[in-house]
N, C-alpha and C positions, 0 to 999 in steps of 0.2 A: 146462172150468179147472180148473188146478193145484193151488187150494186153499191155496197157501202165503203168506205175509206177507212175500216178500221182496220189494224194490224191484225186481228183476228179471221175477219170475213176475207181480206186481201190473203194471206195466208193458205185459207182454205179453199179458196177456187183456185189459187195457183196449184196445189196438191192436184185439184179434181181435173183440171186442163191436164197436167204432166198423164194423167190415165196412167198406165201398167209404169212409167219409166219413173214415178214418184218413189217407188217402191226401192230403187235404187238410194234413195235418201232416208238414211236411220239414225240420225242423230236426235236425241232426248229432245222435248219439248219444242218440235218443229225446228230445230238450230239454224238447219240446211235451207231450209225453204225460207224462215225468217232473213238469212244471209244475201240469198238470191234478191228479196226484195230491198235490200238496204243498198246491195250493188246497183242494182237497177236505178232505185231514186237517185242516189249519187250521179249516176249519168243521165238521167233526167234534166239535171242543172245545166247540160250542156245542150240540150234542146228545147228545154224551157227556162232559161235563166231566170232566177229569183233575184230581184234587187234590193238590198233593204240598206236604211239609214243607221249609220253608226257615230257612235260620239266617245270621244276621249278627250283626258284634259292634258296640254302640254306644258312641260317643265323645261325653263330655259337649259339649253343644250344638252339636254337629254333624246339622244337619235332613235330609241327602241322602245315598242308598247304594246301590251298583249293585243291579239287579233281577237274577233270576238270567236266564241265556240264554233259555230255555224258556219266562218269565214271559207270561201274559196280561192276567190283573187281580189283584189283591190281595184276599184272602179273610175271613180275619180273625187277631186275634195270641192266642198263646199267653201272651207276655208279662205279667207283672203279672196274671193271672188271680186268684191265689192272695193280690191285697196287701190291706196294712192296709184298715179302714173308715175314713171321715173324723174317726169320733169317737175314732179310738185313735189314741196319740201317735206311730207310726211309719208313720202315712198318709202317702205319697208326695208327694199333689196330685191336679191331673187330669193324663191320661197323654196322651200325641197322639195325634192322628189321623193314619193312612197311608193315603196313596194314591199312586197312580203318576203319572210326568210323563216328557218327554222332557226330557234335557239336550243339546239336540245332536241327535246321531245315537243317544245313548245314554239307555235306558229307565234311571229310578233309582226308588226308594222314598223319598217326601218325609214327615218327619214333620212335623207342626204341633200345638203348638210343639215344637220342638227336645227330646228328652229332655235333662234336666240331671243333674248329675254326681251330685246329692246321690238321685234318682230310681234313677239306675244302681248307687249303693250299695246301695241298699235292695234293689231287684228284679234285679241282675245284669246282666252287660255283654252277654250272650247272648239275643239276641231271636229267639225261636222264632216261625215264623207259617203259616198256609194260603196259599196260593196256587193259581189257576187254570193251569194248565201246558199249552203247545201240543203236539199231537200231532204226530208225526215216523215217516215210513217209511224203514225201516234198510236197508240191503244185507242184513243178517241179518234171518230171523225175528223173532228175540229181539230185535231195535234196535227192532223197530215197536212203536209203543204202543197200537195199534188192535188189540181183540181181534180174535181169528179168526172169532167168530159175528157181526160187523160188516163183514166183507169187502165181501159185498155191497153191502152200502149205503155204501161207501166207492167203490167202483168205481161206484155209483150217481152219486155226488156227481160223480166224477170227468167222466162221463160230459155230466153238465150242465155241467160247465165247458167241455167239448168244444166242447158246442154253441153256448154264449155267446160262445167266441170266433168260431166260424164265423160266428155271426150279427152279430156286430160286423164283420167283414169284409166283411156285405153279402153271404155267399152265400144267394141265394133256391131255389136248386135242392133239393127234395125228397128226401131219404137216407134210407136204412133201417138200424137198428142195432139191438142184443138188449141188453135194460136189464139194469142189474145185480141185479136183484131174480130176476126172476121166468125171465130168460133168454129172455123172448119176444121177438119181433120187433117194433118200432116204427117208424112210419113217418110223416113230415113233413117242413116246413122247420125249419133247425136252431132258428129263433126259439119256435115251434109246439113243437119235440122239450126245449127247453132249459125249457119252462114246464112240460109235462107231468112231466120227470125230477124236476124240482125239487118239485111237487106230491107225486109218490110219494115221492119222499125224507123230505119233511115227515111226510107218512102214516106211512111204514115204521120212522121214527125215535122 
């Protein structure tokens, strides 16, 4: 294995680790293996959370705002942390709760209740907040958000995704592959290997 975190090198190493099982996936331009890696990267957010800082501009009485493209879930707000207390004259009142919701195909942040003009005047229109962001695999290693130390874990999860797809295709023939952690051989049907690999993934994470 090359050890780099580019999409091309990760794809090549995933294909190599699947050995004969790789022949099942025949989509052009390695689309199957890329899909496995992308699914693995998404699940990596569960075991390797990625927290980012977001900012949006509040408008009085507007409750919905677009979420960032890599948004997974809302974490906490920085806006209003230093607000006045209830016994003080400048107390802005109860601040909105924030949750994510889908508006058609668009993910948004919804404020309940909507921030008032008085609150925005007191606390400022710039709403800064923390959110959990999705991991991604880039064409360049610098664009891949998963740490190089978790390379084997990522490949292990991608192998499990490949075995899940093989099992769903009702492929019962035993296969041999090398896992992404020990690089040792593993044998069994795709459904059995999926369970084994996911157990190994959860334990290694």
